[in-house]
C-alpha positions in Angstrom: -6.4 -51.9 0.5 -6.3 -49.0 -2.0 -7.4 -45.5 -0.8 -10.5 -43.8 -2.1 -8.8 -40.4 -1.8 -6.9 -38.5 -4.5 -3.2 -39.0 -4.1 -2.6 -35.4 -3.0 -5.3 -35.6 -0.3 -4.0 -39.0 0.9 -0.5 -37.7 1.4 -1.3 -34.4 3.1 -1.9 -33.5 6.7 -4.9 -31.3 7.4 -4.8 -27.9 9.1 -4.9 -28.1 12.9 -6.9 -25.3 14.5 -6.1 -24.1 18.0 -7.5 -26.1 20.9 -11.2 -25.4 21.8 -11.8 -26.6 25.4 -14.9 -28.6 26.1 -15.0 -27.7 29.7 -15.8 -24.3 31.2 -13.4 -22.4 33.4 -10.4 -22.0 31.0 -8.6 -18.7 30.3 -8.5 -19.0 26.6 -5.5 -17.2 25.1 -4.6 -19.5 22.2 -6.8 -18.6 19.2 -6.6 -14.8 19.0 -10.3 -14.2 19.7 -11.3 -10.8 20.8 -12.0 -10.8 24.6 -14.8 -8.2 24.2 -18.3 -8.8 22.8 -19.5 -7.6 19.4 -21.3 -4.3 19.1 -24.9 -4.2 20.5 -26.1 -3.2 17.1 -24.6 -6.4 15.6 -26.3 -8.5 18.2 -29.6 -6.7 17.6 -29.3 -7.3 13.9 -28.7 -11.0 14.4 -31.7 -11.4 16.7 -33.9 -9.5 14.1 -32.7 -11.8 11.3 -33.8 -14.9 13.2 -37.3 -15.6 11.8 -39.3 -17.0 8.9 -36.8 -15.7 6.3 -34.2 -18.3 7.5 -36.0 -20.7 5.2 -34.8 -18.6 2.2 -31.3 -18.6 0.7 -29.2 -15.6 1.5 -28.1 -13.0 -1.0 -25.4 -14.9 -3.0 -23.2 -11.8 -3.3 -23.8 -10.5 0.2 -24.5 -7.1 -1.4 -25.3 -5.4 1.9 -21.8 -6.1 3.2 -20.1 -5.2 -0.1 -21.8 -1.8 -0.1 -21.0 -1.1 3.5 -17.4 -2.2 3.1 -17.1 0.2 0.1 -18.6 3.0 2.1 -16.4 2.5 5.2 -13.1 1.8 3.5 -13.4 4.1 0.5 -13.7 1.7 -2.4 -16.4 0.4 -4.8 -18.8 -2.5 -4.1 -17.5 -4.1 -7.3 -14.1 -4.3 -5.8 -15.3 -6.3 -2.8 -15.8 -10.1 -2.4 -17.4 -11.5 0.7 -16.4 -14.9 2.1 -17.2 -17.4 4.8 -14.4 -15.9 6.9 -11.3 -14.7 5.1 -10.2 -18.3 5.0 -12.9 -18.8 2.3 -11.3 -16.0 0.3 -7.9 -17.7 0.6 -9.5 -20.9 -0.7 -10.9 -19.1 -3.7 -7.6 -17.4 -4.4 -5.7 -20.7 -4.6 -8.5 -22.4 -6.6 -8.7 -19.5 -9.1 -5.1 -18.4 -9.6 -2.9 -21.3 -8.9 -4.4 -24.6 -10.0 -2.6 -27.9 -10.2 1.1 -27.4 -10.3 0.9 -23.6 -9.9 3.5 -22.1 -7.7 2.3 -20.4 -4.5 4.9 -18.5 -2.5 4.9 -17.2 1.0 7.5 -16.4 3.7 7.7 -18.8 6.7 6.9 -19.3 9.5 3.4 -17.9 8.8 -0.3 -19.0 8.7 -0.1 -22.7 8.1 -3.4 -22.8 6.2 -1.6 -21.4 3.1 0.3 -24.7 2.7 -2.8 -26.8 3.4 -4.8 -25.0 0.7 -1.9 -25.5 -1.8 -1.9 -29.2 -1.1 -5.7 -29.5 -1.4 -5.6 -27.8 -4.8 -2.5 -29.8 -5.9 -0.6 -26.5 -6.2 3.1 -26.2 -5.4 4.0 -24.4 -2.2 7.2 -22.3 -2.3 8.3 -21.5 1.2 10.8 -18.7 1.7 12.3 -18.4 5.2 11.9 -15.1 7.0 15.0 -13.3 8.3 15.4 -13.7 12.1 13.6 -10.4 12.6 10.8 -11.4 10.3 11.8 -8.8 7.6 10.5 -9.5 4.1 12.9 -12.0 2.4 14.2 -10.7 -0.9 13.9 -14.2 -2.5 10.1 -14.0 -2.2 10.0 -11.7 -5.2 12.0 -14.1 -7.3 9.9 -17.2 -6.6 8.0 -16.9 -10.0 4.7 -17.7 -8.2 1.2 -17.3 -9.6 0.2 -16.3 -6.1 2.2 -14.7 -3.3 0.8 -14.6 0.2 2.0 -12.2 2.9 0.2 -12.1 6.2 0.5 -8.6 7.6 0.7 -8.5 10.5 2.2 -12.0 10.4 1.1 -14.9 12.5 2.6 -16.3 14.7 5.1 -13.4 15.0 2.7 -10.4 15.1 5.3 -8.4 13.2 4.4 -5.9 10.5 5.9 -5.1 7.1 5.6 -1.5 5.9 3.3 -0.8 3.0 6.1 0.7 0.9 7.9 -2.7 1.1 4.8 -4.5 -0.1 4.4 -2.0 -2.9 7.9 -3.0 -4.1 6.9 -6.6 -3.9 3.7 -6.0 -5.9 5.8 -4.4 -8.7 8.3 -7.3 -8.6 6.0 -10.3 -8.8 4.3 -11.5 -12.0 1.3 -13.0 -10.3 -1.2 -11.9 -7.7 0.0 -10.5 -4.3 -2.4 -11.4 -1.5 -1.9 -9.3 1.6 -3.7 -11.1 4.4 -4.7 -8.3 6.9 -6.7 -10.5 9.4 -5.1 -8.6 12.3 -4.5 -5.2 10.7 -7.1 -3.3 12.8 -4.6 -3.7 15.7 -1.8 -2.2 13.7 -0.7 1.4 13.0 -1.1 1.2 9.2 -2.7 -0.9 6.5 -2.2 -1.7 2.8 -5.7 -1.0 1.3 -4.3 1.9 -0.7 -2.1 -0.6 -2.7 -5.3 -1.8 -4.4 -5.7 1.5 -6.1 -2.1 1.6 -7.3 -1.6 -2.1 -8.3 -3.8 -4.2 -10.4 -2.4 -7.5 -9.0 -3.0 -6.8 -5.3 -5.7 -8.4 -3.2 -6.2 -7.3 0.4 -8.1 -9.7 2.8 -9.8 -8.8 6.0 -11.9 -10.6 8.5 -14.7 -9.7 11.0 -13.4 -12.4 13.4 -10.7 -10.6 15.2 -11.3 -6.9 15.7 -15.1 -7.1 15.3 -15.5 -10.0 17.7 -17.4 -12.1 15.2 -15.4 -15.4 15.0 -18.6 -17.4 15.4 -20.2 -15.7 12.4 -17.5 -16.7 9.9 -17.4 -13.7 7.6 -14.6 -11.9 5.9 -13.9 -10.0 2.6 -11.3 -9.3 -0.1 -10.7 -6.0 -1.8 -9.1 -5.9 -5.3 -9.5 -4.6 -8.8 -12.8 -5.5 -10.6 -11.2 -8.0 -12.9 -9.8 -10.0 -9.9 -13.0 -9.9 -8.0 -15.0 -11.0 -11.1 -12.7 -13.9 -11.6 -12.9 -15.0 -8.0 -16.7 -15.0 -8.2 -16.5 -17.8 -10.7 -15.1 -20.2 -8.1 -17.2 -19.0 -5.1 -19.6 -21.4 -3.5 -23.2 -20.4 -4.5 -24.4 -19.2 -1.1 -21.1 -19.0 0.8 -22.2 -16.5 3.5 -25.2 -17.1 5.7 -28.0 -14.6 6.3 -27.1 -14.0 10.0 -23.4 -13.3 9.2 -24.4 -10.7 6.5 -26.6 -8.8 9.0 -24.0 -9.0 11.8 -21.2 -7.7 9.5 -23.2 -4.9 8.0 -24.4 -3.8 11.5 -20.8 -3.9 12.8 -19.6 -1.7 10.1 -22.4 0.7 10.8 -21.2 0.9 14.4 -17.5 0.8 13.8 -16.8 2.9 16.8 -17.4 -0.1 19.1 -14.7 -2.0 17.2 -12.2 0.8 17.6 -12.8 1.2 21.3 -12.3 -2.6 21.8 -9.1 -2.4 19.7 -7.8 0.5 21.8 -8.3 -1.7 24.9 -6.6 -4.7 23.3 -3.6 -2.6 22.3 -3.2 -1.1 25.8 -3.3 -4.6 27.3 -0.9 -5.9 24.7 1.7 -3.4 25.9 1.3 -4.6 29.5 1.5 -8.2 28.4 4.7 -7.6 26.4 6.3 -5.7 29.3 5.4 -8.5 31.8 7.0 -11.2 29.6 10.1 -9.1 29.1 10.4 -8.9 32.9 10.7 -12.6 32.9 13.6 -12.4 30.6 11.7 -13.6 27.5 12.3 -12.1 24.1 9.1 -10.5 22.8 8.7 -9.5 19.1 7.2 -6.1 18.4 3.5 -6.9 17.9 1.0 -5.1 15.7 -1.7 -7.7 16.3 -4.0 -8.9 19.1 -1.3 -11.4 20.4 2.3 -11.5 21.2 5.0 -14.0 20.2 7.7 -14.5 22.8 10.7 -16.8 23.0 11.0 -18.5 26.4 14.1 -17.9 28.6 16.1 -21.1 29.4 16.3 -23.3 31.4 12.5 -23.5 31.1 11.2 -24.6 27.7 8.2 -23.3 25.8 6.6 -26.8 25.9 7.0 -27.0 29.7 5.4 -23.5 30.2 2.6 -24.4 27.8 1.8 -27.7 29.6 2.0 -26.2 33.1 -0.3 -23.3 32.1 -2.8 -25.8 30.6 -2.7 -27.8 33.8 -3.6 -24.5 35.5 -6.5 -24.0 33.0 -4.8 -21.3 30.9 -4.5 -22.0 27.2 -1.8 -20.4 25.0 -0.5 -21.6 21.6 2.6 -23.8 21.3 4.0 -24.8 17.9 5.9 -28.0 17.9 8.0 -27.0 14.8 11.6 -26.1 14.2 12.2 -22.4 14.7 9.0 -22.0 16.8 9.4 -24.7 19.5 11.1 -22.3 21.9 8.3 -19.8 21.8 4.7 -19.2 22.8 2.0 -17.2 21.0 -0.3 -15.6 23.6 -3.6 -13.9 22.6 -4.4 -10.6 24.4 -7.2 -11.2 26.8 -8.8 -8.8 29.3 -6.6 -7.1 31.9 -7.9 -9.7 34.4 -7.0 -12.6 32.2 -3.5 -11.2 31.5 -2.9 -10.5 35.1 -3.7 -14.2 35.9 -1.4 -15.4 33.1 1.5 -13.3 34.2 1.0 -14.2 37.8 1.1 -17.9 36.9 4.1 -17.5 34.7 6.0 -15.8 37.5 5.3 -18.8 39.7 6.3 -21.3 36.9 9.5 -19.4 36.1 10.3 -18.2 39.7 13.7 -19.9 40.0 15.0 -18.1 37.0 13.1 -14.8 37.1 
């Protein structure tokens, strides 16, 4: 029987999010959620927004968030686009700049949604392998792509590419350079300044990770006015809900809470990396809220993942070449990381 789907949709495999347990009692270190709650001001704003006005459509431009982003990050509201998570901004980028057959380049391994979005839009993904240390591959600049994605810090590696290297890439590419900074609040530096110096740079951020608002689904892009105006053409009419707008604006108005939580995550990240290295694992230098570690033989990453899951601890295992000997582990609370390391020492005891 013939398929009802377009050929590109029929052929593709959809994006697979990290596992969400349906039972309570798991230590959840697999989807890079913040282990600490949102700011009290954000929670108060959400509660205040729940009322009769929910029958009305939200502001289609999320103006309150655009203005607050501009105030906090030193830009103009006209240079800000708000999305239903930064994934929504990524969707708009591929839809607006690539189109059917358009080349979209990115180094791999990285966020697998880039490939999925290309296939949905019938664009052509150009995957350029990272060096073993996850340095920026020179061939990326020569890919002749309409869109170039760089996750910085990268996922799953957590590694960071210096802004000066990405500035060189912005000058070298003909199309739009999208710097996906979903995890950048956990890093030492960021690339927002490149927007002022390069007309082809878009920087994406999310409120999910550092602001603890995964459940609200809100993010934003910063770029020159002409890029933002073009992206507005392909944006869903009311893509961000009223509660998310209030939560994001209030979070930016109380940014100190985010920074305190980030400091705690960074401190625990150091303890986690040191604990894994004591097991003999190779840990990449992380600038994110997770670590990526290659498991020491004779144990395999899959075995460790499965045994941890049996013990009700979830981490991320990628069954793919180049990744299948490693685990990505989100930074939880100190108590959660203590439990993880204790269980790993038991699992790997014969070889530790």
